N, C-alpha and C positions, 0 to 999 in steps of 0.2 A: 449411422449418418449416408443420405446420400449420396447420388452421384454429384448435384447438383449443390450440396453444402461445399462446405470452403476449412480447409487446419490451416494454421499459419502458426509459425514459432517466432514467438514476439521477440526473439532476443535475432529470430534474424532478419527479418524488419526494422528495430529498433538502432539493429549495426550497435548494439553501448552491452554492455555486462549487466549479467542478471546482481541485483547484490544481495544475493547467498544463491548460494549449486545447494539442488537436491541436501536431504541430511542437512544443511545450515544450519543453523535457532529459527531461524524465519521462513524454512522453510516451512514449517511444520501452519498448521488451518491456527489462525489467530479471528478468529469470530467474523470471518469481510465475509460472508452467505450475504449478509442482509448488513449492508456498512453506514445506513439510515435508519438506521435502529438504535433505541437511547430512549432515554427522560426524553416526556415531550415537554415538563416545566423544567429544565435544567439547572440548578443551581449546585458550583463551585463548589465542593469538598475539600478544600486542602493539600488534592492526591497532585495537583500540576506544580506543587510546588516541595512535594514529596520527590518526583520527576525530578526535579532541576537541581535541587538539591544532594539526593542519589550521582548524575550523573559530574555535576561538578568534582564532588568527594572521587568519584572515581579519575579523573583528568588528572586531581588537582595530585592525585599517591600518582600517578603515571607517569610527573614529572613533566606536564605537557599546556604550552605556551598557545591557550586558550583565549576566550573569549565565551562566555555558555551564556545566552538567554533563552525566555521566557517569550513565543510569537505568541499571536495573533490569529484565529485562529483564519480559513481561509474562507468566502462567502456557501462557498458548498457544502465545505465541513460538517459534520456533528457535530454540538456544541461540548460533547462531552469529549471532543475529542482535545492532545492535549503537541501541542511541536513545541519543539525543544530545536533550534539552533545552533552551531559551533562552528566561531570562525576565529581568525586569529593565521599565526604565524606555524603551529604541527597539526591546522584542520584539517586536514590532505592526508598526513599518514594518519586517521581514523578512520580513512574511506578503506581502506587495505586493500588487497588481493580481491576485485572480484565484491565488492563492500561489506566482508568477512569481518572485518573490525568493527565496522557501524552497525550490524546488523547483529553481533553478539551484543552485541551496547546497548541499542533498541530493545532486545530478548528478555535483558537483564530488563531493563528501565519501568515493563512491562509488569515483568511477574513480582518486584517488587510493590509498587500501588496496585496489584488486581490479588484481592483474593479471595476464598469462596467469603457468598452471602453478598458479597457490595457487586453493584451492577459495573460491571464490564468498561473499563474506560482503552483506547487508545493508546500512548504514547509512540508518535512520527517524530525522527532526529534525522536531521538533515546538516551535513558536515560540509563545509568547502562549497555550498552548492550541488554537493554528488546527483541527490535527492530529487531537489527540485530541478533540474536540467532533465533528469529522467518518466519523475512526475509529471514533467509535460512533453513531454514525445511523447509517450504511453497514452497520454491524456488528449492530443489529437491523433495519435491511430486512435483511436478504438472510437471517438467520435466519426472520423470518415466511414469506420469499417460497418460501425451500426446504419451509417447514408445507405451501405454498398448493402446491408442486409437485409435494409426495409423497400430498398428500389430496385431490389432483385429477386425479393420473396426464399433469401436462404438463409439457415443458420450458418450461422459463421464459428469456427470453434477454435480458440487459441493450443498452442502448444502448451503443457506443463510449466505452471509460473508459479510464482512466489505467494505468501498469501498477503503479502504490502502488493504486488504489481496485480494481484486479481482486488484487490478491494481500493484501488485506481480506477479503474475499467467497471467494475460496478458501479464507480459514484459517479464516473467522469460519464455513466448512459444511465444515469434513476429515473432521470427527467427527460429524457428522448422519446416523443410521443411515436408511438408502432413495433413499440418494442420488447422486449423484456430481459435479465441478466440471468443467467445459473450458475453457480459451482457443480461439477461433474466429477467422480471420480472421486478416488481415497489417496491420503499418504499424498507419496511423488506424483503422484500421475492427477492431480486435482486439477479441473482446467473450469476456464470460462468460458459458457455459448452465449451468443448472441441468437436472440431468436424472435422474427419478425412477427406483431400481434395477428399478424392480413396476410398470409404466407398465400402463394398465388396455386388455383389448382394445376 
């Protein structure tokens, strides 16, 4: 990285906790490198309902007073994504410290519906609006930094991020002209780069 390039700490910029520290279930690479990839002609295969049933079963056994709903995907989401929303009196308890409980539940749901030989589907679980708030803040920051990277011709590199956060950045900038994003590094050191496609010489 040159002196003119930038490196940013996502959590300092957002002033919000990670939804999973390094070493937590959500910190592993969850197929985030090409989040827009997937079946071109996707047809529901029943795994969304399977993920929903799994979450309901877990929360019931935990004695949680919650409502669990299968949500429609956002317009920018790959059609194979599975969005689950948890609301109710105990929903905030499911977030856990720094989102670790929510991350663990999401990790398990992904393991349940993704088996060898099946096209991978991503389960995204929110509780009490926690992930929605973080996703909105991270998307806004990614768009702002994308504009900065293009305007200044600089590569902007984030500090290490969870697979979930990397995926949000990739999706936010997937259709922005004049730049590409890629993930670099391995394991806990994996991070996103915003790269202008026409860098100033």
